[in-house]
PyMOL Python script that loads the backbone (N, CA, C, O; Angstrom):
from pymol import cmd

cmd.read_pdbstr("""\
ATOM      1  N   UNK A   1     -62.016  32.176 -41.588  1.00  0.00           N
ATOM      2  CA  UNK A   1     -60.683  31.433 -41.009  1.00  0.00           C
ATOM      3  C   UNK A   1     -59.731  32.350 -40.268  1.00  0.00           C
ATOM      4  O   UNK A   1     -59.649  33.534 -40.596  1.00  0.00           O
ATOM      5  N   UNK A   2     -59.138  31.934 -39.454  1.00  0.00           N
ATOM      6  CA  UNK A   2     -58.246  32.688 -38.720  1.00  0.00           C
ATOM      7  C   UNK A   2     -57.095  33.144 -39.441  1.00  0.00           C
ATOM      8  O   UNK A   2     -56.784  32.471 -40.423  1.00  0.00           O
ATOM      9  N   UNK A   3     -56.357  34.206 -39.145  1.00  0.00           N
ATOM     10  CA  UNK A   3     -55.072  34.331 -39.653  1.00  0.00           C
ATOM     11  C   UNK A   3     -53.986  33.779 -38.684  1.00  0.00           C
ATOM     12  O   UNK A   3     -53.734  34.186 -37.550  1.00  0.00           O
ATOM     13  N   UNK A   4     -53.395  32.764 -39.374  1.00  0.00           N
ATOM     14  CA  UNK A   4     -52.519  31.989 -38.382  1.00  0.00           C
ATOM     15  C   UNK A   4     -51.161  32.813 -38.349  1.00  0.00           C
ATOM     16  O   UNK A   4     -50.227  32.326 -37.711  1.00  0.00           O
ATOM     17  N   UNK A   5     -51.008  33.916 -38.937  1.00  0.00           N
ATOM     18  CA  UNK A   5     -49.542  34.645 -38.908  1.00  0.00           C
ATOM     19  C   UNK A   5     -50.070  36.000 -38.099  1.00  0.00           C
ATOM     20  O   UNK A   5     -49.220  36.888 -38.161  1.00  0.00           O
ATOM     21  N   UNK A   6     -51.069  36.319 -37.475  1.00  0.00           N
ATOM     22  CA  UNK A   6     -51.507  37.213 -36.792  1.00  0.00           C
ATOM     23  C   UNK A   6     -50.781  37.315 -35.383  1.00  0.00           C
ATOM     24  O   UNK A   6     -50.585  36.288 -34.734  1.00  0.00           O
ATOM     25  N   UNK A   7     -50.429  38.421 -34.967  1.00  0.00           N
ATOM     26  CA  UNK A   7     -50.189  38.754 -33.628  1.00  0.00           C
ATOM     27  C   UNK A   7     -48.667  37.803 -33.059  1.00  0.00           C
ATOM     28  O   UNK A   7     -48.457  37.379 -31.922  1.00  0.00           O
ATOM     29  N   UNK A   8     -47.871  37.692 -34.159  1.00  0.00           N
ATOM     30  CA  UNK A   8     -46.764  36.776 -33.350  1.00  0.00           C
ATOM     31  C   UNK A   8     -45.489  37.257 -32.678  1.00  0.00           C
ATOM     32  O   UNK A   8     -44.923  38.280 -33.065  1.00  0.00           O
ATOM     33  N   UNK A   9     -45.030  36.503 -31.653  1.00  0.00           N
ATOM     34  CA  UNK A   9     -44.075  36.919 -30.914  1.00  0.00           C
ATOM     35  C   UNK A   9     -42.921  36.010 -31.339  1.00  0.00           C
ATOM     36  O   UNK A   9     -42.990  34.785 -31.238  1.00  0.00           O
ATOM     37  N   UNK A  10     -41.685  36.768 -31.896  1.00  0.00           N
ATOM     38  CA  UNK A  10     -40.565  36.052 -31.999  1.00  0.00           C
ATOM     39  C   UNK A  10     -39.575  35.962 -30.937  1.00  0.00           C
ATOM     40  O   UNK A  10     -39.436  36.953 -30.220  1.00  0.00           O
ATOM     41  N   UNK A  11     -38.865  34.929 -30.725  1.00  0.00           N
ATOM     42  CA  UNK A  11     -37.772  34.804 -29.788  1.00  0.00           C
ATOM     43  C   UNK A  11     -36.751  34.233 -30.221  1.00  0.00           C
ATOM     44  O   UNK A  11     -36.813  33.113 -30.728  1.00  0.00           O
ATOM     45  N   UNK A  12     -35.412  35.043 -30.069  1.00  0.00           N
ATOM     46  CA  UNK A  12     -34.269  34.525 -30.663  1.00  0.00           C
ATOM     47  C   UNK A  12     -33.115  34.535 -30.008  1.00  0.00           C
ATOM     48  O   UNK A  12     -32.671  35.656 -29.758  1.00  0.00           O
ATOM     49  N   UNK A  13     -32.465  33.569 -29.638  1.00  0.00           N
ATOM     50  CA  UNK A  13     -31.304  33.333 -28.805  1.00  0.00           C
ATOM     51  C   UNK A  13     -30.145  33.522 -29.737  1.00  0.00           C
ATOM     52  O   UNK A  13     -30.001  33.014 -30.849  1.00  0.00           O
ATOM     53  N   UNK A  14     -29.223  34.459 -29.002  1.00  0.00           N
ATOM     54  CA  UNK A  14     -28.090  35.003 -30.058  1.00  0.00           C
ATOM     55  C   UNK A  14     -26.908  35.232 -29.320  1.00  0.00           C
ATOM     56  O   UNK A  14     -26.793  36.042 -28.400  1.00  0.00           O
ATOM     57  N   UNK A  15     -25.758  34.242 -29.908  1.00  0.00           N
ATOM     58  CA  UNK A  15     -24.573  33.947 -29.492  1.00  0.00           C
ATOM     59  C   UNK A  15     -23.620  34.887 -30.431  1.00  0.00           C
ATOM     60  O   UNK A  15     -23.939  35.007 -31.614  1.00  0.00           O
ATOM     61  N   UNK A  16     -22.504  35.533 -29.953  1.00  0.00           N
ATOM     62  CA  UNK A  16     -21.581  36.118 -30.784  1.00  0.00           C
ATOM     63  C   UNK A  16     -20.455  35.344 -30.669  1.00  0.00           C
ATOM     64  O   UNK A  16     -19.592  35.662 -31.487  1.00  0.00           O
ATOM     65  N   UNK A  17     -20.141  34.370 -29.886  1.00  0.00           N
ATOM     66  CA  UNK A  17     -18.902  33.588 -29.926  1.00  0.00           C
ATOM     67  C   UNK A  17     -19.123  32.288 -29.032  1.00  0.00           C
ATOM     68  O   UNK A  17     -20.143  32.089 -28.372  1.00  0.00           O
ATOM     69  N   UNK A  18     -18.088  31.478 -29.096  1.00  0.00           N
ATOM     70  CA  UNK A  18     -17.910  30.349 -28.039  1.00  0.00           C
ATOM     71  C   UNK A  18     -19.294  29.566 -28.473  1.00  0.00           C
ATOM     72  O   UNK A  18     -20.032  29.173 -27.569  1.00  0.00           O
ATOM     73  N   UNK A  19     -19.601  29.369 -29.655  1.00  0.00           N
ATOM     74  CA  UNK A  19     -20.656  28.301 -30.273  1.00  0.00           C
ATOM     75  C   UNK A  19     -20.017  27.282 -30.865  1.00  0.00           C
ATOM     76  O   UNK A  19     -20.731  26.437 -31.403  1.00  0.00           O
ATOM     77  N   UNK A  20     -18.838  27.143 -30.904  1.00  0.00           N
ATOM     78  CA  UNK A  20     -17.977  26.146 -31.666  1.00  0.00           C
ATOM     79  C   UNK A  20     -17.981  26.402 -33.437  1.00  0.00           C
ATOM     80  O   UNK A  20     -17.270  25.725 -34.180  1.00  0.00           O
ATOM     81  N   UNK A  21     -18.825  27.395 -33.892  1.00  0.00           N
ATOM     82  CA  UNK A  21     -18.938  27.760 -35.200  1.00  0.00           C
ATOM     83  C   UNK A  21     -17.759  29.101 -35.404  1.00  0.00           C
ATOM     84  O   UNK A  21     -17.377  29.945 -34.593  1.00  0.00           O
ATOM     85  N   UNK A  22     -17.377  28.858 -36.919  1.00  0.00           N
ATOM     86  CA  UNK A  22     -16.359  30.052 -37.197  1.00  0.00           C
ATOM     87  C   UNK A  22     -17.225  31.212 -37.196  1.00  0.00           C
ATOM     88  O   UNK A  22     -16.682  32.230 -36.767  1.00  0.00           O
ATOM     89  N   UNK A  23     -18.605  31.341 -37.619  1.00  0.00           N
ATOM     90  CA  UNK A  23     -19.180  32.563 -37.951  1.00  0.00           C
ATOM     91  C   UNK A  23     -19.858  33.138 -36.873  1.00  0.00           C
ATOM     92  O   UNK A  23     -19.612  32.561 -35.814  1.00  0.00           O
ATOM     93  N   UNK A  24     -20.559  33.992 -36.795  1.00  0.00           N
ATOM     94  CA  UNK A  24     -21.294  34.842 -35.702  1.00  0.00           C
ATOM     95  C   UNK A  24     -22.961  34.471 -35.981  1.00  0.00           C
ATOM     96  O   UNK A  24     -23.360  34.531 -37.144  1.00  0.00           O
ATOM     97  N   UNK A  25     -23.878  34.105 -34.929  1.00  0.00           N
ATOM     98  CA  UNK A  25     -25.025  34.392 -35.109  1.00  0.00           C
ATOM     99  C   UNK A  25     -25.375  35.667 -35.445  1.00  0.00           C
ATOM    100  O   UNK A  25     -26.458  35.617 -36.028  1.00  0.00           O
ATOM    101  N   UNK A  26     -24.994  36.726 -35.358  1.00  0.00           N
ATOM    102  CA  UNK A  26     -25.265  38.069 -35.616  1.00  0.00           C
ATOM    103  C   UNK A  26     -25.593  38.081 -37.153  1.00  0.00           C
ATOM    104  O   UNK A  26     -26.633  38.602 -37.557  1.00  0.00           O
ATOM    105  N   UNK A  27     -24.773  37.550 -37.920  1.00  0.00           N
ATOM    106  CA  UNK A  27     -25.210  37.356 -39.305  1.00  0.00           C
ATOM    107  C   UNK A  27     -26.355  36.680 -39.671  1.00  0.00           C
ATOM    108  O   UNK A  27     -27.111  37.212 -40.485  1.00  0.00           O
ATOM    109  N   UNK A  28     -26.622  35.548 -39.184  1.00  0.00           N
ATOM    110  CA  UNK A  28     -27.752  34.807 -39.465  1.00  0.00           C
ATOM    111  C   UNK A  28     -29.118  35.413 -38.966  1.00  0.00           C
ATOM    112  O   UNK A  28     -30.219  35.149 -39.450  1.00  0.00           O
ATOM    113  N   UNK A  29     -28.787  36.531 -37.596  1.00  0.00           N
ATOM    114  CA  UNK A  29     -30.024  37.030 -37.195  1.00  0.00           C
ATOM    115  C   UNK A  29     -30.411  38.072 -38.192  1.00  0.00           C
ATOM    116  O   UNK A  29     -31.608  38.294 -38.372  1.00  0.00           O
ATOM    117  N   UNK A  30     -29.342  38.843 -38.969  1.00  0.00           N
ATOM    118  CA  UNK A  30     -29.610  39.858 -39.736  1.00  0.00           C
ATOM    119  C   UNK A  30     -30.499  39.273 -40.959  1.00  0.00           C
ATOM    120  O   UNK A  30     -31.439  39.902 -41.446  1.00  0.00           O
ATOM    121  N   UNK A  31     -30.128  38.126 -41.346  1.00  0.00           N
ATOM    122  CA  UNK A  31     -30.867  37.579 -42.587  1.00  0.00           C
ATOM    123  C   UNK A  31     -32.472  36.798 -42.017  1.00  0.00           C
ATOM    124  O   UNK A  31     -33.400  36.519 -42.776  1.00  0.00           O
ATOM    125  N   UNK A  32     -32.459  36.620 -40.857  1.00  0.00           N
ATOM    126  CA  UNK A  32     -33.750  36.044 -40.259  1.00  0.00           C
ATOM    127  C   UNK A  32     -34.655  37.361 -40.117  1.00  0.00           C
ATOM    128  O   UNK A  32     -35.817  37.319 -40.521  1.00  0.00           O
ATOM    129  N   UNK A  33     -34.126  38.547 -39.539  1.00  0.00           N
ATOM    130  CA  UNK A  33     -35.023  39.719 -39.576  1.00  0.00           C
ATOM    131  C   UNK A  33     -35.360  40.266 -40.687  1.00  0.00           C
ATOM    132  O   UNK A  33     -36.428  40.875 -40.740  1.00  0.00           O
ATOM    133  N   UNK A  34     -34.517  40.170 -41.824  1.00  0.00           N
ATOM    134  CA  UNK A  34     -34.775  40.655 -43.122  1.00  0.00           C
ATOM    135  C   UNK A  34     -35.975  39.799 -43.876  1.00  0.00           C
ATOM    136  O   UNK A  34     -36.747  40.388 -44.633  1.00  0.00           O
ATOM    137  N   UNK A  35     -36.099  38.278 -43.612  1.00  0.00           N
ATOM    138  CA  UNK A  35     -37.032  37.700 -43.812  1.00  0.00           C
ATOM    139  C   UNK A  35     -38.158  37.998 -43.025  1.00  0.00           C
ATOM    140  O   UNK A  35     -39.244  38.188 -43.572  1.00  0.00           O
ATOM    141  N   UNK A  36     -38.018  38.065 -41.716  1.00  0.00           N
ATOM    142  CA  UNK A  36     -39.496  38.328 -41.297  1.00  0.00           C
ATOM    143  C   UNK A  36     -39.884  39.617 -41.455  1.00  0.00           C
ATOM    144  O   UNK A  36     -41.096  39.666 -41.242  1.00  0.00           O
ATOM    145  N   UNK A  37     -39.478  40.612 -41.707  1.00  0.00           N
ATOM    146  CA  UNK A  37     -39.976  41.884 -42.386  1.00  0.00           C
ATOM    147  C   UNK A  37     -40.659  41.700 -43.587  1.00  0.00           C
ATOM    148  O   UNK A  37     -41.702  42.322 -43.789  1.00  0.00           O
ATOM    149  N   UNK A  38     -40.122  40.787 -44.557  1.00  0.00           N
ATOM    150  CA  UNK A  38     -40.520  40.611 -46.061  1.00  0.00           C
ATOM    151  C   UNK A  38     -41.778  39.887 -45.937  1.00  0.00           C
ATOM    152  O   UNK A  38     -42.800  40.273 -46.505  1.00  0.00           O
ATOM    153  N   UNK A  39     -41.720  38.750 -45.139  1.00  0.00           N
ATOM    154  CA  UNK A  39     -42.722  37.609 -45.130  1.00  0.00           C
ATOM    155  C   UNK A  39     -43.842  37.731 -44.072  1.00  0.00           C
ATOM    156  O   UNK A  39     -44.775  36.942 -43.921  1.00  0.00           O
ATOM    157  N   UNK A  40     -43.617  38.737 -43.440  1.00  0.00           N
ATOM    158  CA  UNK A  40     -44.634  38.819 -42.099  1.00  0.00           C
ATOM    159  C   UNK A  40     -45.177  39.924 -42.077  1.00  0.00           C
ATOM    160  O   UNK A  40     -44.353  40.810 -41.849  1.00  0.00           O
ATOM    161  N   UNK A  41     -46.390  40.354 -42.236  1.00  0.00           N
ATOM    162  CA  UNK A  41     -46.812  41.634 -42.299  1.00  0.00           C
ATOM    163  C   UNK A  41     -46.406  42.357 -41.048  1.00  0.00           C
ATOM    164  O   UNK A  41     -45.964  41.622 -40.165  1.00  0.00           O
ATOM    165  N   UNK A  42     -46.467  43.803 -40.750  1.00  0.00           N
ATOM    166  CA  UNK A  42     -46.527  44.506 -39.720  1.00  0.00           C
ATOM    167  C   UNK A  42     -47.433  44.324 -38.699  1.00  0.00           C
ATOM    168  O   UNK A  42     -47.092  44.305 -37.516  1.00  0.00           O
ATOM    169  N   UNK A  43     -48.645  44.182 -39.109  1.00  0.00           N
ATOM    170  CA  UNK A  43     -49.703  43.842 -38.265  1.00  0.00           C
ATOM    171  C   UNK A  43     -49.424  42.411 -37.475  1.00  0.00           C
ATOM    172  O   UNK A  43     -49.853  42.234 -36.335  1.00  0.00           O
ATOM    173  N   UNK A  44     -48.751  41.524 -38.110  1.00  0.00           N
ATOM    174  CA  UNK A  44     -48.399  40.132 -37.458  1.00  0.00           C
ATOM    175  C   UNK A  44     -47.552  39.894 -36.504  1.00  0.00           C
ATOM    176  O   UNK A  44     -47.545  38.938 -35.728  1.00  0.00           O
ATOM    177  N   UNK A  45     -46.715  40.922 -36.581  1.00  0.00           N
ATOM    178  CA  UNK A  45     -45.082  41.123 -35.795  1.00  0.00           C
ATOM    179  C   UNK A  45     -45.744  41.885 -34.553  1.00  0.00           C
ATOM    180  O   UNK A  45     -46.190  43.021 -34.718  1.00  0.00           O
ATOM    181  N   UNK A  46     -45.803  41.256 -33.318  1.00  0.00           N
ATOM    182  CA  UNK A  46     -46.119  41.924 -32.290  1.00  0.00           C
ATOM    183  C   UNK A  46     -44.944  42.199 -31.438  1.00  0.00           C
ATOM    184  O   UNK A  46     -44.888  43.246 -30.793  1.00  0.00           O
ATOM    185  N   UNK A  47     -43.981  41.295 -31.399  1.00  0.00           N
ATOM    186  CA  UNK A  47     -42.752  41.297 -30.314  1.00  0.00           C
ATOM    187  C   UNK A  47     -41.576  40.516 -31.071  1.00  0.00           C
ATOM    188  O   UNK A  47     -41.685  39.497 -31.754  1.00  0.00           O
ATOM    189  N   UNK A  48     -40.524  41.190 -30.801  1.00  0.00           N
ATOM    190  CA  UNK A  48     -39.327  40.371 -31.462  1.00  0.00           C
ATOM    191  C   UNK A  48     -38.292  40.385 -30.399  1.00  0.00           C
ATOM    192  O   UNK A  48     -37.638  41.408 -30.196  1.00  0.00           O
ATOM    193  N   UNK A  49     -38.054  38.974 -29.503  1.00  0.00           N
ATOM    194  CA  UNK A  49     -37.245  39.236 -28.304  1.00  0.00           C
ATOM    195  C   UNK A  49     -36.202  38.510 -28.820  1.00  0.00           C
ATOM    196  O   UNK A  49     -36.318  37.556 -29.590  1.00  0.00           O
ATOM    197  N   UNK A  50     -34.856  39.116 -28.251  1.00  0.00           N
ATOM    198  CA  UNK A  50     -33.734  38.817 -28.503  1.00  0.00           C
ATOM    199  C   UNK A  50     -32.867  38.461 -27.310  1.00  0.00           C
ATOM    200  O   UNK A  50     -32.362  39.376 -26.660  1.00  0.00           O
ATOM    201  N   UNK A  51     -32.676  37.297 -27.005  1.00  0.00           N
ATOM    202  CA  UNK A  51     -31.917  36.820 -25.906  1.00  0.00           C
ATOM    203  C   UNK A  51     -30.374  36.656 -26.005  1.00  0.00           C
ATOM    204  O   UNK A  51     -29.996  35.837 -26.843  1.00  0.00           O
ATOM    205  N   UNK A  52     -29.374  37.339 -25.246  1.00  0.00           N
ATOM    206  CA  UNK A  52     -28.250  37.192 -25.421  1.00  0.00           C
ATOM    207  C   UNK A  52     -27.503  37.558 -24.088  1.00  0.00           C
ATOM    208  O   UNK A  52     -28.104  38.014 -23.115  1.00  0.00           O
ATOM    209  N   UNK A  53     -26.190  37.332 -24.113  1.00  0.00           N
ATOM    210  CA  UNK A  53     -25.085  37.309 -22.926  1.00  0.00           C
ATOM    211  C   UNK A  53     -25.081  39.190 -22.606  1.00  0.00           C
ATOM    212  O   UNK A  53     -25.071  40.021 -23.513  1.00  0.00           O
ATOM    213  N   UNK A  54     -25.090  39.446 -21.451  1.00  0.00           N
ATOM    214  CA  UNK A  54     -25.073  40.708 -20.962  1.00  0.00           C
ATOM    215  C   UNK A  54     -23.889  41.307 -21.535  1.00  0.00           C
ATOM    216  O   UNK A  54     -23.880  42.530 -21.669  1.00  0.00           O
ATOM    217  N   UNK A  55     -22.735  40.518 -21.946  1.00  0.00           N
ATOM    218  CA  UNK A  55     -21.339  41.133 -22.221  1.00  0.00           C
ATOM    219  C   UNK A  55     -21.427  41.577 -23.408  1.00  0.00           C
ATOM    220  O   UNK A  55     -20.666  42.501 -23.698  1.00  0.00           O
ATOM    221  N   UNK A  56     -22.332  41.085 -24.410  1.00  0.00           N
ATOM    222  CA  UNK A  56     -22.405  41.417 -25.765  1.00  0.00           C
ATOM    223  C   UNK A  56     -23.575  42.411 -26.148  1.00  0.00           C
ATOM    224  O   UNK A  56     -23.528  43.032 -27.210  1.00  0.00           O
ATOM    225  N   UNK A  57     -24.549  42.538 -25.326  1.00  0.00           N
ATOM    226  CA  UNK A  57     -25.516  43.309 -25.442  1.00  0.00           C
ATOM    227  C   UNK A  57     -25.523  44.663 -26.201  1.00  0.00           C
ATOM    228  O   UNK A  57     -26.340  44.959 -27.074  1.00  0.00           O
ATOM    229  N   UNK A  58     -24.593  45.383 -25.796  1.00  0.00           N
ATOM    230  CA  UNK A  58     -24.630  46.462 -26.740  1.00  0.00           C
ATOM    231  C   UNK A  58     -24.146  46.453 -28.076  1.00  0.00           C
ATOM    232  O   UNK A  58     -24.390  47.385 -28.842  1.00  0.00           O
ATOM    233  N   UNK A  59     -23.413  45.367 -28.435  1.00  0.00           N
ATOM    234  CA  UNK A  59     -22.991  45.068 -29.741  1.00  0.00           C
ATOM    235  C   UNK A  59     -24.272  44.532 -30.407  1.00  0.00           C
ATOM    236  O   UNK A  59     -24.544  44.964 -31.527  1.00  0.00           O
ATOM    237  N   UNK A  60     -24.969  43.760 -29.908  1.00  0.00           N
ATOM    238  CA  UNK A  60     -26.086  43.227 -30.576  1.00  0.00           C
ATOM    239  C   UNK A  60     -27.273  44.283 -30.675  1.00  0.00           C
ATOM    240  O   UNK A  60     -28.148  44.169 -31.534  1.00  0.00           O
ATOM    241  N   UNK A  61     -27.251  45.281 -29.778  1.00  0.00           N
ATOM    242  CA  UNK A  61     -28.306  46.488 -29.829  1.00  0.00           C
ATOM    243  C   UNK A  61     -27.734  47.198 -31.021  1.00  0.00           C
ATOM    244  O   UNK A  61     -28.594  47.508 -31.846  1.00  0.00           O
ATOM    245  N   UNK A  62     -26.453  47.551 -31.336  1.00  0.00           N
ATOM    246  CA  UNK A  62     -26.296  48.650 -32.321  1.00  0.00           C
ATOM    247  C   UNK A  62     -26.177  47.829 -33.653  1.00  0.00           C
ATOM    248  O   UNK A  62     -26.281  48.536 -34.656  1.00  0.00           O
ATOM    249  N   UNK A  63     -25.963  46.374 -33.903  1.00  0.00           N
ATOM    250  CA  UNK A  63     -25.952  45.703 -35.049  1.00  0.00           C
ATOM    251  C   UNK A  63     -27.605  45.242 -35.496  1.00  0.00           C
ATOM    252  O   UNK A  63     -27.995  44.852 -36.597  1.00  0.00           O
ATOM    253  N   UNK A  64     -28.235  45.400 -34.484  1.00  0.00           N
ATOM    254  CA  UNK A  64     -29.736  44.923 -35.062  1.00  0.00           C
ATOM    255  C   UNK A  64     -30.787  46.159 -35.197  1.00  0.00           C
ATOM    256  O   UNK A  64     -31.929  45.956 -35.609  1.00  0.00           O
TER     257      UNK A  64
END
""", "prot")
cmd.dss("prot")
cmd.show_as("cartoon", "prot")
cmd.util.cbc("prot")
cmd.orient("prot")
């Protein structure tokens, strides 16, 4: 039986503002990444792609 969680690529769109919500997607992204490292083996994580606006890229890089 094939491993359904082998060689996964994750894609995350990340906004830090202008979403209509009071909080930042950055907080939720940290929780998501913690869950990913807890429940998906390192062998199963091929790539984790983060898509964000160029204006906030350096902040996202520092925080993730």
